[in-house]
C-alpha positions in Angstrom: 105.0 83.9 93.6 105.4 87.5 94.8 106.2 88.6 98.4 104.1 91.5 99.3 105.8 94.7 100.3 104.1 94.3 103.7 106.2 91.2 104.3 109.4 93.2 104.2 111.0 94.5 107.4 109.0 97.4 109.0 109.8 100.8 107.6 112.5 102.8 109.3 110.5 105.5 111.1 110.4 108.1 112.2 111.0 109.3 108.7 111.6 113.0 108.3 108.7 114.5 106.4 108.1 118.1 105.8 104.5 119.4 106.6 104.0 119.8 102.8 104.9 116.1 102.2 102.6 114.8 105.0 99.7 116.8 103.6 100.3 115.8 100.0 100.7 112.1 101.0 97.3 112.3 102.7 95.7 114.1 99.8 97.1 111.7 97.2 96.4 108.6 99.2 100.1 107.6 99.4 100.8 105.5 102.5 104.0 105.5 104.5 104.5 101.9 103.4 104.4 103.0 99.8 106.8 105.9 100.5 109.2 103.5 102.2 109.0 101.1 99.3 110.0 103.8 96.8 112.9 104.9 99.1 114.1 101.3 99.5 113.6 100.1 95.8 113.4 103.2 93.6 115.9 104.5 91.2 117.7 107.7 92.4 118.0 110.7 90.2 119.8 113.8 91.4 118.4 117.0 89.9 117.2 120.4 90.9 119.1 120.2 94.2 117.0 117.2 95.2 117.1 113.4 95.0 114.2 111.9 93.2 113.4 108.3 94.1 111.2 106.8 91.4 109.7 103.4 90.8 109.2 102.9 87.1 108.7 99.9 84.7 112.4 98.9 85.1 112.3 98.7 88.8 109.0 96.7 88.7 110.5 94.2 86.3 113.9 94.0 88.1 112.3 93.3 91.5 109.6 91.0 90.1 112.5 88.7 89.1 113.6 88.8 92.8 110.1 88.0 94.1 109.1 91.5 95.2 105.9 93.0 93.7 106.3 96.8 93.1 103.4 97.0 90.6 101.2 99.1 92.8 104.0 101.6 93.3 104.9 102.1 89.6 104.9 105.9 88.8 105.5 106.9 92.5 108.1 109.6 93.0 109.5 110.8 96.3 111.6 114.0 96.4 114.1 114.2 99.2 116.2 117.3 100.2 119.9 117.3 100.9 119.2 117.1 104.6 117.2 113.8 104.1 113.7 115.3 104.6 111.0 114.1 102.2 109.8 117.3 100.5 106.8 115.8 98.6 105.6 112.7 96.8 103.3 112.2 93.8 102.5 109.8 91.0 103.9 110.5 87.6 105.3 108.1 85.0 107.0 110.9 83.2 110.7 110.8 84.1 111.7 113.0 81.2 111.1 116.2 83.0 113.5 115.2 85.8 116.2 114.0 83.4 116.0 117.1 81.3 116.7 119.2 84.3 119.5 116.8 85.4 121.3 117.5 82.1 121.2 121.2 82.8 118.8 122.1 80.0 116.4 125.0 80.7 112.9 124.0 81.8 109.9 125.3 80.0 108.6 128.5 81.6 104.9 129.2 81.6 104.0 132.8 81.7 
């Protein structure tokens, strides 16, 4: 049986959010509890001068084995600046774009 994320200890707030992140969270229907779950359980990828916290299939499966249900958070990504401020958050299951940049390959430019 799964423990719900809400049964975890309360999120560590106040969390440092940029105005942009707060607006995007509201527009995209991403709660502070979801944001905290991604920061607590997500994989960290350092790229583009930021730390990407992501919950993908691997994290959902790993924590399911430990009794934590992250299924509702699969695909959530949280971008955090070097100073610890959350820059933005969104849903995307495509981690390839992050990893390509992390390896130093040029990104596709749209003109």
